[in-house]
N, CA, C and O atoms as a MOPAC input file, in Angstrom:
PM7 MOZYME 1SCF
protein

 N    -13.86200 1     2.94300 1   -37.82300 1
 C    -12.54100 1     2.45900 1   -37.47500 1
 C    -11.86900 1     3.35600 1   -36.43700 1
 O    -11.15600 1     2.85600 1   -35.56600 1
 N    -12.07700 1     4.63400 1   -36.51100 1
 C    -11.45100 1     5.54600 1   -35.56800 1
 C    -11.87200 1     5.31200 1   -34.12500 1
 O    -10.99500 1     5.31200 1   -33.26100 1
 N    -13.14500 1     5.11400 1   -33.79800 1
 C    -13.51300 1     4.88600 1   -32.40300 1
 C    -12.79200 1     3.67900 1   -31.79000 1
 O    -12.42300 1     3.71200 1   -30.61600 1
 N    -12.59300 1     2.63600 1   -32.56200 1
 C    -11.90100 1     1.45800 1   -32.04700 1
 C    -10.44500 1     1.78400 1   -31.72300 1
 O     -9.94000 1     1.35400 1   -30.68600 1
 N     -9.76200 1     2.53300 1   -32.58800 1
 C     -8.37800 1     2.91700 1   -32.34600 1
 C     -8.28800 1     3.78500 1   -31.10100 1
 O     -7.39400 1     3.58800 1   -30.27800 1
 N     -9.19600 1     4.74200 1   -30.94700 1
 C     -9.19600 1     5.61900 1   -29.78800 1
 C     -9.38500 1     4.82300 1   -28.50300 1
 O     -8.70800 1     5.08100 1   -27.50800 1
 N    -10.29700 1     3.86300 1   -28.51700 1
 C    -10.52600 1     3.08100 1   -27.30000 1
 C     -9.30100 1     2.25100 1   -26.94900 1
 O     -9.00500 1     2.07100 1   -25.76700 1
 N     -8.58600 1     1.74400 1   -27.93500 1
 C     -7.36700 1     0.98500 1   -27.67000 1
 C     -6.30400 1     1.90600 1   -27.08200 1
 O     -5.60400 1     1.52500 1   -26.14300 1
 N     -6.17900 1     3.11600 1   -27.62800 1
 C     -5.20400 1     4.06700 1   -27.09800 1
 C     -5.53900 1     4.46900 1   -25.67300 1
 O     -4.64500 1     4.57600 1   -24.83400 1
 N     -6.81400 1     4.69300 1   -25.38600 1
 C     -7.21500 1     5.05100 1   -24.02900 1
 C     -6.93700 1     3.91000 1   -23.06400 1
 O     -6.48600 1     4.14100 1   -21.94200 1
 N     -7.19900 1     2.68700 1   -23.48800 1
 C     -6.93600 1     1.52600 1   -22.64300 1
 C     -5.43400 1     1.41400 1   -22.37400 1
 O     -5.02700 1     1.15800 1   -21.24100 1
 N     -4.62100 1     1.60100 1   -23.39200 1
 C     -3.17200 1     1.52400 1   -23.21500 1
 C     -2.68100 1     2.63400 1   -22.29700 1
 O     -1.81400 1     2.39100 1   -21.45700 1
 N     -3.20600 1     3.83600 1   -22.43100 1
 C     -2.79000 1     4.94900 1   -21.57600 1
 C     -3.19900 1     4.71500 1   -20.13100 1
 O     -2.45300 1     5.05700 1   -19.21300 1
 N     -4.36900 1     4.13900 1   -19.92200 1
 C     -4.83700 1     3.92600 1   -18.55300 1
 C     -4.04500 1     2.84400 1   -17.83300 1
 O     -4.07000 1     2.78300 1   -16.60400 1
 N     -3.35300 1     2.00100 1   -18.56200 1
 C     -2.55600 1     0.94100 1   -17.95400 1
 C     -1.06300 1     1.19900 1   -18.12900 1
 O     -0.26400 1     0.26200 1   -18.12200 1
 N     -0.68600 1     2.46200 1   -18.28700 1
 C      0.70600 1     2.84100 1   -18.50600 1
 C      1.64800 1     2.39900 1   -17.41700 1
 O      2.80000 1     2.06900 1   -17.69600 1
 N      1.18200 1     2.38400 1   -16.17000 1
 C      2.05900 1     1.99400 1   -15.06000 1
 C      2.56300 1     0.57500 1   -15.23900 1
 O      3.68300 1     0.26100 1   -14.83800 1
 N      1.75400 1    -0.28400 1   -15.83400 1
 C      2.16400 1    -1.67000 1   -16.01700 1
 C      3.03000 1    -1.87000 1   -17.24400 1
 O      3.63900 1    -2.92800 1   -17.40400 1
 N      3.09800 1    -0.85100 1   -18.13300 1
 C      3.82400 1    -0.99600 1   -19.38500 1
 C      5.19700 1    -0.32000 1   -19.34700 1
 O      5.86200 1    -0.24900 1   -20.38100 1
 N      5.63300 1     0.17000 1   -18.21300 1
 C      6.90800 1     0.85500 1   -18.10600 1
 C      8.05200 1    -0.14200 1   -18.15800 1
 O      7.84100 1    -1.35300 1   -18.10100 1
 N      9.29800 1     0.39500 1   -18.27100 1
 C     10.47500 1    -0.45000 1   -18.29800 1
 C     10.72100 1    -1.12600 1   -16.96200 1
 O     10.03600 1    -0.84700 1   -15.97800 1
 N     11.69700 1    -2.01100 1   -16.93300 1
 C     12.03600 1    -2.75500 1   -15.71900 1
 C     13.49400 1    -2.50000 1   -15.34600 1
 O     14.32900 1    -2.24400 1   -16.21400 1
 N     13.79400 1    -2.57300 1   -14.04000 1
 C     15.18000 1    -2.53400 1   -13.60500 1
 C     15.83400 1    -3.81700 1   -14.09800 1
 O     15.24300 1    -4.89300 1   -14.00600 1
 N     17.05300 1    -3.70700 1   -14.62300 1
 C     17.71400 1    -4.86800 1   -15.21100 1
 C     18.72100 1    -5.54200 1   -14.28900 1
 O     19.07100 1    -6.70300 1   -14.50100 1
 N     19.19200 1    -4.82900 1   -13.26700 1
 C     20.19200 1    -5.40200 1   -12.36700 1
 C     19.90300 1    -4.99000 1   -10.93300 1
 O     19.05000 1    -4.14000 1   -10.67500 1
 N     20.62300 1    -5.60100 1   -10.01000 1
 C     20.56800 1    -5.20900 1    -8.61200 1
 C     19.35200 1    -5.72600 1    -7.86900 1
 O     18.61600 1    -6.58500 1    -8.35500 1
 N     19.16200 1    -5.18100 1    -6.68100 1
 C     18.09100 1    -5.60300 1    -5.78700 1
 C     16.70500 1    -5.45100 1    -6.41700 1
 O     15.80200 1    -6.23200 1    -6.11900 1
 N     16.53500 1    -4.46400 1    -7.27500 1
 C     15.22200 1    -4.19100 1    -7.87300 1
 C     15.04200 1    -4.82500 1    -9.25500 1
 O     14.09800 1    -4.49000 1    -9.97100 1
 N     15.93500 1    -5.73200 1    -9.63000 1
 C     15.84000 1    -6.38400 1   -10.94100 1
 C     14.44200 1    -6.96800 1   -11.14900 1
 O     13.94400 1    -7.74200 1   -10.33200 1
 N     13.82400 1    -6.57400 1   -12.27100 1
 C     12.49600 1    -7.07200 1   -12.61000 1
 C     11.36600 1    -6.17100 1   -12.16100 1
 O     10.26100 1    -6.25500 1   -12.69700 1
 N     11.62300 1    -5.30200 1   -11.17700 1
 C     10.58800 1    -4.37400 1   -10.73700 1
 C     10.42000 1    -3.25300 1   -11.76200 1
 O     11.33200 1    -2.97300 1   -12.54000 1
 N      9.25900 1    -2.62000 1   -11.75800 1
 C      8.95200 1    -1.55300 1   -12.70000 1
 C      9.81000 1    -0.32800 1   -12.43600 1
 O     10.00500 1     0.07800 1   -11.29000 1
 N     10.32100 1     0.25600 1   -13.51900 1
 C     11.13900 1     1.46000 1   -13.46200 1
 C     10.33700 1     2.60000 1   -14.07600 1
 O     10.04200 1     2.56100 1   -15.27000 1
 N      9.97500 1     3.61900 1   -13.29000 1
 C      9.19900 1     4.73300 1   -13.84400 1
 C      9.97000 1     5.45400 1   -14.94500 1
 O     11.20000 1     5.40500 1   -14.97500 1
 N      9.25300 1     6.12800 1   -15.85600 1
 C      9.91700 1     6.80900 1   -16.96400 1
 C     10.77700 1     7.99000 1   -16.52000 1
 O     11.69500 1     8.38500 1   -17.23800 1
 N     10.49600 1     8.55100 1   -15.36200 1
 C     11.29900 1     9.66400 1   -14.84800 1
 C     12.18600 1     9.15800 1   -13.73100 1
 O     11.82400 1     8.21400 1   -13.02900 1
 N     13.34900 1     9.77600 1   -13.55900 1
 C     14.20300 1     9.41600 1   -12.43800 1
 C     13.46400 1     9.71700 1   -11.15200 1
 O     12.67400 1    10.65900 1   -11.10100 1
 N     13.70200 1     8.94200 1   -10.12300 1
 C     12.96200 1     9.17500 1    -8.89600 1
 C     13.76200 1     8.75600 1    -7.67200 1
 O     14.74700 1     8.02300 1    -7.76200 1
 N     13.30800 1     9.24300 1    -6.53600 1
 C     13.92400 1     8.93100 1    -5.26100 1
 C     13.22600 1     7.69100 1    -4.68900 1
 O     12.00800 1     7.54600 1    -4.79700 1
 N     14.00500 1     6.81700 1    -4.09200 1
 C     13.43500 1     5.61700 1    -3.48300 1
 C     13.61700 1     5.69400 1    -1.96500 1
 O     14.73900 1     5.78300 1    -1.46700 1
 N     12.51500 1     5.66000 1    -1.25100 1
 C     12.52600 1     5.62200 1     0.21000 1
 C     12.54100 1     4.15400 1     0.63900 1
 O     12.02600 1     3.29300 1    -0.07400 1
 N     13.12100 1     3.87100 1     1.78500 1
 C     13.17100 1     2.50400 1     2.31000 1
 C     12.31200 1     2.38700 1     3.55800 1
 O     12.27700 1     3.29000 1     4.39400 1
 N     11.62100 1     1.25800 1     3.66900 1
 C     10.88600 1     0.97900 1     4.90500 1
 C     11.90000 1     0.82500 1     6.03600 1
 O     12.95100 1     0.21000 1     5.84900 1
 N     11.59300 1     1.37400 1     7.19500 1
 C     12.51600 1     1.30500 1     8.31200 1
 C     12.50100 1    -0.02300 1     9.04300 1
 O     13.45800 1    -0.35600 1     9.74200 1
 N     11.44300 1    -0.77500 1     8.89500 1
 C     11.30900 1    -2.04800 1     9.59600 1
 C     10.68400 1    -3.08100 1     8.66600 1
 O     10.20700 1    -2.74600 1     7.58100 1
 N     10.69300 1    -4.32500 1     9.09600 1
 C     10.06900 1    -5.40300 1     8.32800 1
 C      8.80900 1    -5.82900 1     9.06500 1
 O      8.88300 1    -6.58200 1    10.03600 1
 N      7.65200 1    -5.35300 1     8.61200 1
 C      6.42300 1    -5.76000 1     9.30000 1
 C      6.10300 1    -7.23700 1     9.03600 1
 O      6.36500 1    -7.75600 1     7.95000 1
 N      5.54000 1    -7.89200 1    10.03600 1
 C      5.05300 1    -9.26000 1     9.87400 1
 C      3.54400 1    -9.16800 1     9.70400 1
 O      2.84500 1    -8.61600 1    10.55400 1
 N      3.05500 1    -9.70900 1     8.60800 1
 C      1.64100 1    -9.57800 1     8.25100 1
 C      1.05800 1   -10.93600 1     7.89400 1
 O      1.77900 1   -11.86300 1     7.52400 1
 N     -0.24900 1   -11.03400 1     8.01100 1
 C     -0.95400 1   -12.26900 1     7.67000 1
 C     -1.24100 1   -12.34200 1     6.17300 1
 O     -1.16600 1   -13.41500 1     5.57500 1
 N     -1.57100 1   -11.19500 1     5.56800 1
 C     -1.83800 1   -11.12500 1     4.12800 1
 C     -1.30400 1    -9.79700 1     3.60300 1
 O     -1.10500 1    -8.84700 1     4.36100 1
 N     -1.07700 1    -9.75000 1     2.28200 1
 C     -0.48100 1    -8.55300 1     1.68200 1
 C     -1.59000 1    -7.68400 1     1.10000 1
 O     -2.12800 1    -7.95900 1     0.02800 1
 N     -1.90900 1    -6.64200 1     1.83200 1
 C     -2.93300 1    -5.69200 1     1.42000 1
 C     -2.82400 1    -4.45700 1     2.27800 1
 O     -2.20200 1    -4.47200 1     3.34000 1
 N     -3.44000 1    -3.37600 1     1.80300 1
 C     -3.38600 1    -2.14300 1     2.56600 1
 C     -3.80400 1    -0.96300 1     1.72600 1
 O     -4.67300 1    -1.07500 1     0.86100 1
 N     -3.17300 1     0.18200 1     1.98800 1
 C     -3.55800 1     1.40200 1     1.28500 1
 C     -2.35400 1     2.30100 1     1.05600 1
 O     -1.32900 1     2.19200 1     1.72900 1
 N     -2.51200 1     3.20000 1     0.07600 1
 C     -1.46000 1     4.16100 1    -0.26500 1
 C     -2.08500 1     5.54900 1    -0.26800 1
 O     -3.14200 1     5.77300 1    -0.85900 1
 N     -1.40300 1     6.48400 1     0.41000 1
 C     -1.90800 1     7.84600 1     0.55400 1
 C     -0.82200 1     8.85500 1     0.19900 1
 O      0.36600 1     8.53500 1     0.21300 1
 N     -1.24600 1    10.08100 1    -0.12000 1
 C     -0.31400 1    11.18100 1    -0.32600 1
 C     -0.08100 1    11.85900 1     1.01400 1
 O     -1.02900 1    12.28400 1     1.67400 1
 N      1.17000 1    11.96000 1     1.41000 1
 C      1.51700 1    12.62100 1     2.66400 1
 C      1.11100 1    14.09400 1     2.61700 1
 O      0.59000 1    14.62700 1     3.59700 1
 N      1.35000 1    14.74700 1     1.48400 1
 C      1.07100 1    16.18000 1     1.35600 1
 C     -0.41300 1    16.46200 1     1.12200 1
 O     -0.99500 1    17.33100 1     1.77100 1
 N     -1.02100 1    15.72300 1     0.19000 1
 C     -2.42200 1    15.95700 1    -0.14700 1
 C     -3.37700 1    15.39800 1     0.90300 1
 O     -4.54900 1    15.77200 1     0.94800 1
 N     -2.87200 1    14.50300 1     1.74300 1
 C     -3.67200 1    13.85900 1     2.79600 1
 C     -4.93000 1    13.19300 1     2.24100 1
 O     -6.03900 1    13.37200 1     2.74500 1
 N     -4.70400 1    12.41000 1     1.16700 1
 C     -5.81200 1    11.66900 1     0.57500 1
 C     -5.28100 1    10.38200 1    -0.03200 1
 O     -4.08600 1    10.26800 1    -0.30500 1
 N     -6.17400 1     9.39900 1    -0.24900 1
 C     -5.75400 1     8.14200 1    -0.87700 1
 C     -5.34000 1     8.38100 1    -2.32800 1
 O     -5.83400 1     9.29900 1    -2.98400 1
 N     -4.43100 1     7.54700 1    -2.81600 1
 C     -3.94600 1     7.66200 1    -4.18700 1
 C     -4.43400 1     6.48000 1    -5.02000 1
 O     -4.21900 1     5.32500 1    -4.65400 1
 N     -5.08200 1     6.77000 1    -6.12500 1
 C     -5.56900 1     5.75200 1    -7.06100 1
 C     -4.51500 1     5.50400 1    -8.13600 1
 O     -3.79800 1     6.42200 1    -8.53400 1
 N     -4.42600 1     4.27400 1    -8.59800 1
 C     -3.53700 1     3.94600 1    -9.71200 1
 C     -2.08000 1     3.77000 1    -9.33400 1
 O     -1.20700 1     3.81300 1   -10.20100 1
 N     -1.80400 1     3.57300 1    -8.05600 1
 C     -0.43200 1     3.33400 1    -7.60100 1
 C     -0.06700 1     1.88500 1    -7.91300 1
 O     -0.84900 1     0.97200 1    -7.64800 1
 N      1.11000 1     1.68100 1    -8.47000 1
 C      1.59000 1     0.34100 1    -8.78100 1
 C      2.23800 1    -0.25600 1    -7.53200 1
 O      3.19100 1     0.30600 1    -6.99100 1
 N      1.71900 1    -1.39100 1    -7.08100 1
 C      2.27800 1    -2.10300 1    -5.93300 1
 C      2.77500 1    -3.45200 1    -6.45400 1
 O      2.03300 1    -4.20000 1    -7.09100 1
 N      4.05000 1    -3.74600 1    -6.16700 1
 C      4.65900 1    -4.98300 1    -6.64500 1
 C      5.27500 1    -5.73600 1    -5.46700 1
 O      5.81000 1    -5.12700 1    -4.54000 1
 N      5.19500 1    -7.05700 1    -5.51300 1
 C      5.88000 1    -7.89000 1    -4.52200 1
 C      6.66200 1    -8.97600 1    -5.25400 1
 O      6.23700 1    -9.47700 1    -6.29500 1
 N      7.82600 1    -9.33100 1    -4.68000 1
 C      8.62200 1   -10.44300 1    -5.21300 1
 C      8.96100 1   -11.36600 1    -4.05400 1
 O      9.41500 1   -10.92900 1    -2.99600 1
 N      8.73200 1   -12.63200 1    -4.27800 1
 C      9.07300 1   -13.58700 1    -3.24400 1
 C      8.29000 1   -14.86700 1    -3.41500 1
 O      7.60000 1   -15.03500 1    -4.42100 1
 N      8.37600 1   -15.77000 1    -2.46600 1
 C      9.21900 1   -15.59400 1    -1.29300 1
 C     10.70000 1   -15.64500 1    -1.66000 1
 O     11.10400 1   -16.36000 1    -2.57800 1
 N     11.49000 1   -14.88300 1    -0.93600 1
 C     12.92100 1   -14.79500 1    -1.20900 1
 C     13.20700 1   -13.89900 1    -2.40700 1
 O     12.30000 1   -13.32700 1    -3.01100 1
 N     14.48300 1   -13.79500 1    -2.73300 1
 C     14.92100 1   -12.89200 1    -3.79800 1
 C     14.66900 1   -13.43500 1    -5.19600 1
 O     14.77100 1   -12.69400 1    -6.17300 1
 N     14.34300 1   -14.71500 1    -5.30700 1
 C     14.20400 1   -15.30700 1    -6.63700 1
 C     12.75600 1   -15.53600 1    -7.04700 1
 O     12.49900 1   -16.02900 1    -8.14500 1
 N     11.81900 1   -15.19000 1    -6.19500 1
 C     10.41500 1   -15.43700 1    -6.50300 1
 C      9.89000 1   -14.57900 1    -7.63300 1
 O     10.52500 1   -13.61100 1    -8.05100 1
 N      8.73600 1   -14.94700 1    -8.11000 1
 C      8.06700 1   -14.23400 1    -9.19500 1
 C      7.53300 1   -12.89300 1    -8.68800 1
 O      7.14000 1   -12.77700 1    -7.52700 1
 N      7.52100 1   -11.87700 1    -9.56100 1
 C      6.98300 1   -10.56800 1    -9.20600 1
 C      5.50200 1   -10.52600 1    -9.55400 1
 O      5.10200 1   -10.83700 1   -10.67600 1
 N      4.69100 1   -10.13400 1    -8.56400 1
 C      3.25100 1    -9.94300 1    -8.76700 1
 C      2.97700 1    -8.44900 1    -8.71000 1
 O      3.63500 1    -7.72100 1    -7.96700 1
 N      1.99500 1    -7.98600 1    -9.50300 1
 C      1.67800 1    -6.56200 1    -9.57700 1
 C      0.18900 1    -6.32100 1    -9.42500 1
 O     -0.63300 1    -7.14100 1    -9.83300 1
 N     -0.15000 1    -5.16900 1    -8.82500 1
 C     -1.53500 1    -4.72500 1    -8.75400 1
 C     -1.54100 1    -3.20100 1    -8.67600 1
 O     -0.51300 1    -2.57900 1    -8.40500 1
 N     -2.71400 1    -2.60700 1    -8.91600 1
 C     -2.88700 1    -1.15300 1    -8.81700 1
 C     -3.86800 1    -0.84100 1    -7.69700 1
 O     -4.77300 1    -1.62700 1    -7.41500 1
 N     -3.68400 1     0.31300 1    -7.05900 1
 C     -4.62900 1     0.72600 1    -6.02900 1
 C     -5.93600 1     1.18700 1    -6.66600 1
 O     -5.95000 1     1.66700 1    -7.79900 1
 N     -7.02800 1     1.03700 1    -5.92600 1
 C     -8.34200 1     1.47200 1    -6.40900 1
 C     -8.59500 1     2.93000 1    -6.01600 1
 O     -7.68000 1     3.61300 1    -5.55500 1
 N     -9.82500 1     3.41000 1    -6.19300 1
 C    -10.15700 1     4.81000 1    -5.88700 1
 C     -9.89900 1     5.17900 1    -4.43500 1
 O     -9.56900 1     6.32400 1    -4.12600 1
 N    -10.04700 1     4.21900 1    -3.55900 1
 C     -9.81800 1     4.47300 1    -2.13500 1
 C     -8.34600 1     4.27500 1    -1.74200 1
 O     -7.99800 1     4.32400 1    -0.56200 1
 N     -7.49500 1     4.05300 1    -2.74100 1
 C     -6.07400 1     3.85200 1    -2.48400 1
 C     -5.74400 1     2.47700 1    -1.94600 1
 O     -4.64000 1     2.25700 1    -1.44800 1
 N     -6.68700 1     1.54100 1    -2.03800 1
 C     -6.49000 1     0.20500 1    -1.46800 1
 C     -5.93900 1    -0.78400 1    -2.50700 1
 O     -6.19900 1    -0.67900 1    -3.70600 1
 N     -5.18200 1    -1.73000 1    -1.99700 1
 C     -4.65900 1    -2.81600 1    -2.83300 1
 C     -4.69400 1    -4.10700 1    -2.02100 1
 O     -4.74600 1    -4.09500 1    -0.79200 1
 N     -4.66300 1    -5.22300 1    -2.75500 1
 C     -4.64300 1    -6.53700 1    -2.09500 1
 C     -4.12200 1    -7.57300 1    -3.08000 1
 O     -4.48200 1    -7.58200 1    -4.25700 1
 N     -3.27200 1    -8.43300 1    -2.56800 1
 C     -2.80700 1    -9.57800 1    -3.34000 1
 C     -3.52800 1   -10.80100 1    -2.81000 1
 O     -3.73700 1   -10.93200 1    -1.60500 1
 N     -3.90900 1   -11.69900 1    -3.71300 1
 C     -4.55800 1   -12.94700 1    -3.30600 1
 C     -3.61800 1   -13.77200 1    -2.45000 1
 O     -2.63400 1   -13.25000 1    -1.92700 1
 N     -3.90200 1   -15.01000 1    -2.30700 1
 C     -3.09400 1   -15.89100 1    -1.44500 1
 C     -1.60400 1   -15.70400 1    -1.69300 1
 O     -1.11000 1   -15.87600 1    -2.80700 1
 N     -0.91400 1   -15.35300 1    -0.64000 1
 C      0.53600 1   -15.17300 1    -0.68400 1
 C      1.13300 1   -16.13800 1     0.34300 1
 O      0.85900 1   -16.01000 1     1.53600 1
 N      1.94200 1   -17.10200 1    -0.10400 1
 C      2.52500 1   -18.07700 1     0.82400 1
 C      3.44400 1   -17.41000 1     1.85600 1
 O      3.93600 1   -16.30300 1     1.63400 1
 N      3.66600 1   -18.08500 1     2.97000 1
 C      4.59000 1   -17.58900 1     3.99200 1
 C      5.96400 1   -17.32800 1     3.38900 1
 O      6.40000 1   -18.02200 1     2.47100 1
 N      6.63200 1   -16.31700 1     3.92200 1
 C      7.99500 1   -16.02700 1     3.49200 1
 C      8.29200 1   -14.54100 1     3.53100 1
 O      7.45700 1   -13.72200 1     3.91700 1
 N      9.50400 1   -14.22200 1     3.12000 1
 C      9.96300 1   -12.83400 1     3.05000 1
 C      9.76200 1   -12.32700 1     1.62300 1
 O     10.11400 1   -13.00400 1     0.65700 1
 N      9.19100 1   -11.12500 1     1.50200 1
 C      8.89000 1   -10.54100 1     0.19900 1
 C      9.45900 1    -9.12600 1     0.11100 1
 O      9.41500 1    -8.36600 1     1.07800 1
 N      9.98600 1    -8.78800 1    -1.04900 1
 C     10.33500 1    -7.39900 1    -1.32800 1
 C      9.08500 1    -6.75100 1    -1.87500 1
 O      8.42300 1    -7.31200 1    -2.74800 1
 N      8.74800 1    -5.55600 1    -1.36500 1
 C      7.57700 1    -4.82700 1    -1.83700 1
 C      8.03800 1    -3.47700 1    -2.36400 1
 O      8.92100 1    -2.84700 1    -1.78200 1
 N      7.44200 1    -3.03100 1    -3.46600 1
 C      7.77700 1    -1.73600 1    -4.07000 1
 C      6.48100 1    -1.03600 1    -4.42700 1
 O      5.59100 1    -1.62700 1    -5.03900 1
 N      6.37900 1     0.24300 1    -4.03700 1
 C      5.18900 1     1.05900 1    -4.26600 1
 C      5.61500 1     2.24700 1    -5.11200 1
 O      6.49900 1     3.00300 1    -4.70800 1
 N      4.99600 1     2.43100 1    -6.29900 1
 C      5.46000 1     3.42600 1    -7.25500 1
 C      4.30900 1     4.20600 1    -7.87600 1
 O      3.29400 1     3.63200 1    -8.26800 1
 N      4.48100 1     5.53000 1    -7.96200 1
 C      3.56300 1     6.40200 1    -8.69600 1
 C      4.37100 1     7.57600 1    -9.21000 1
 O      5.08100 1     8.22200 1    -8.43900 1
 N      4.27500 1     7.86700 1   -10.51500 1
 C      5.01100 1     8.98500 1   -11.09400 1
 C      4.70000 1    10.27200 1   -10.34500 1
 O      3.54400 1    10.55300 1   -10.02900 1
 N      5.74000 1    11.05300 1   -10.06300 1
 C      5.59100 1    12.29700 1    -9.33300 1
 C      5.77600 1    12.14700 1    -7.83700 1
 O      5.81700 1    13.14000 1    -7.11000 1
 N      5.89000 1    10.89600 1    -7.36900 1
 C      6.06700 1    10.61500 1    -5.95000 1
 C      7.31700 1     9.77100 1    -5.76000 1
 O      7.77700 1     9.10900 1    -6.69000 1
 N      7.86300 1     9.79800 1    -4.55100 1
 C      8.99700 1     8.93800 1    -4.21400 1
 C      8.49200 1     7.50600 1    -4.05600 1
 O      7.47400 1     7.26300 1    -3.40900 1
 N      9.20700 1     6.57900 1    -4.64600 1
 C      8.85400 1     5.16400 1    -4.48300 1
 C      9.23300 1     4.70000 1    -3.08900 1
 O     10.09900 1     5.29000 1    -2.44300 1
 N      8.58900 1     3.65100 1    -2.63000 1
 C      8.91600 1     3.02900 1    -1.34400 1
 C      9.26500 1     1.57700 1    -1.61200 1
 O      8.55000 1     0.88000 1    -2.33200 1
 N     10.37400 1     1.12200 1    -1.02700 1
 C     10.82500 1    -0.25800 1    -1.16700 1
 C     11.13500 1    -0.80600 1     0.21900 1
 O     11.66800 1    -0.09300 1     1.06900 1
 N     10.80700 1    -2.04700 1     0.43900 1
 C     11.13400 1    -2.66300 1     1.71400 1
 C     10.85000 1    -4.15100 1     1.69000 1
 O     10.58100 1    -4.73400 1     0.64000 1
 N     10.91500 1    -4.75000 1     2.86100 1
 C     10.66800 1    -6.17200 1     3.02300 1
 C      9.48200 1    -6.36100 1     3.95400 1
 O      9.35100 1    -5.66800 1     4.96300 1
 N      8.62500 1    -7.30300 1     3.60600 1
 C      7.53700 1    -7.69700 1     4.49300 1
 C      7.65000 1    -9.19500 1     4.72400 1
 O      8.08800 1    -9.94400 1     3.85000 1
 N      7.25400 1    -9.61100 1     5.89700 1
 C      7.29100 1   -11.02600 1     6.26600 1
 C      5.84600 1   -11.51800 1     6.36900 1
 O      5.07000 1   -11.02000 1     7.18400 1
 N      5.49600 1   -12.48800 1     5.54400 1
 C      4.13600 1   -13.04000 1     5.55900 1
 C      4.13100 1   -14.29900 1     6.40800 1
 O      4.89500 1   -15.23300 1     6.16400 1
 N      3.25700 1   -14.31300 1     7.41100 1
 C      3.06600 1   -15.46600 1     8.28600 1
 C      1.56700 1   -15.66600 1     8.44200 1
 O      0.92700 1   -14.98600 1     9.24300 1
 N      1.01700 1   -16.57900 1     7.69400 1
 C     -0.43000 1   -16.80400 1     7.69700 1
 C     -0.93400 1   -17.36200 1     9.02800 1
 O     -2.13400 1   -17.33000 1     9.29700 1
 N     -0.03600 1   -17.86400 1     9.84900 1
 C     -0.44300 1   -18.47800 1    11.11600 1
 C     -0.73000 1   -17.44400 1    12.21300 1
 O     -1.35300 1   -17.78300 1    13.21900 1
 N     -0.29300 1   -16.20400 1    12.04300 1
 C     -0.55800 1   -15.21700 1    13.09100 1
 C     -2.02700 1   -14.82000 1    13.05900 1
 O     -2.67300 1   -14.85200 1    12.01200 1
 N     -2.53200 1   -14.45100 1    14.20600 1
 C     -3.97500 1   -14.20800 1    14.35600 1
 C     -4.46000 1   -12.96100 1    13.62100 1
 O     -5.43600 1   -13.01800 1    12.87300 1
 N     -3.78000 1   -11.83800 1    13.83300 1
 C     -4.31100 1   -10.58600 1    13.31000 1
 C     -3.17800 1    -9.59100 1    13.09000 1
 O     -2.23600 1    -9.52800 1    13.88100 1
 N     -3.27200 1    -8.82100 1    12.02200 1
 C     -2.31400 1    -7.74300 1    11.77500 1
 C     -3.04300 1    -6.55500 1    11.17900 1
 O     -4.15600 1    -6.68500 1    10.67000 1
 N     -2.41300 1    -5.40900 1    11.24700 1
 C     -2.96600 1    -4.21800 1    10.61600 1
 C     -2.59800 1    -4.23700 1     9.13700 1
 O     -1.53300 1    -4.73700 1     8.77100 1
 N     -3.46900 1    -3.69800 1     8.28100 1
 C     -3.11200 1    -3.60000 1     6.86000 1
 C     -1.90400 1    -2.67500 1     6.68800 1
 O     -1.67600 1    -1.77900 1     7.50100 1
 N     -1.14300 1    -2.90100 1     5.63100 1
 C     -0.01000 1    -2.01400 1     5.32200 1
 C     -0.55200 1    -0.63600 1     4.94000 1
 O     -1.60600 1    -0.53500 1     4.31200 1
 N      0.15600 1     0.40800 1     5.31200 1
 C     -0.21700 1     1.76400 1     4.91000 1
 C      1.05300 1     2.47900 1     4.47300 1
 O      2.02200 1     2.57900 1     5.22500 1
 N      1.02500 1     2.97000 1     3.24500 1
 C      2.15400 1     3.71400 1     2.69700 1
 C      1.74900 1     5.16700 1     2.50700 1
 O      0.69900 1     5.45100 1     1.93000 1
 N      2.57600 1     6.08600 1     2.98800 1
 C      2.37100 1     7.51600 1     2.78400 1
 C      3.46500 1     8.01300 1     1.85600 1
 O      4.61900 1     8.14500 1     2.26500 1
 N      3.10700 1     8.28900 1     0.60100 1
 C      4.09200 1     8.70000 1    -0.38200 1
 C      4.35100 1    10.21000 1    -0.30000 1
 O      3.44000 1    11.01200 1    -0.09100 1
 N      5.62100 1    10.56100 1    -0.47300 1
 C      6.03100 1    11.95500 1    -0.51100 1
 C      6.21700 1    12.39200 1    -1.95400 1
 O      6.61400 1    11.58500 1    -2.79400 1
 N      5.93900 1    13.65400 1    -2.25900 1
 C      6.17100 1    14.17700 1    -3.59600 1
 C      7.66800 1    14.22200 1    -3.85500 1
 O      8.46300 1    14.38000 1    -2.92900 1
 N      8.03800 1    14.08500 1    -5.09700 1
 C      9.45100 1    14.15500 1    -5.47300 1
 C      9.78600 1    13.08700 1    -6.47900 1
 O      9.26400 1    11.97400 1    -6.42700 1
 N     10.66600 1    13.43800 1    -7.39900 1
 C     11.07600 1    12.46700 1    -8.41800 1
 C     12.56700 1    12.29700 1    -8.40300 1
 O     13.10700 1    11.51900 1    -9.18900 1

C-alpha cells in the first residue's frame, strides 16, 4: 500500500504548478497565482504570430527552463484559459488556436512572471516562435 501512496504524492508534487490558486479579480482573473508573492513583468509589444509556441529561458542562468507554466486566455478577455508546461528544452506549444487577441502569462516560482498580449493570425506566412527570458525575483 505504501508504494502506491508514494507514487500518488510524487505525481501530485510534479504537477504542483497546475494545482496552485487562481487570481480571483482583475485582468488576471482565472490565471494561476503562485504560492509566493511575485513581480509581474509586462511584454512591451503585442507580437503577431501564426501559432502559439516558443521557449522560456533563464536570463541569468542562460539556459532553457523546464516546468514553466504557460497560460493563454482568449480570444478576447472572456475566452477560456488553456495551460501547458515547458519541456526539458524549455519549449511549449498550444494546439490549434483560433485567430484573435490572447492574454499570455508565463510563470515559474522563483522567477518574475511575464504577462502580455499576443495576436494570432493564422493567415500570415511565417513568424518567429515566442521567446521569454525570465528574470529571478519573487
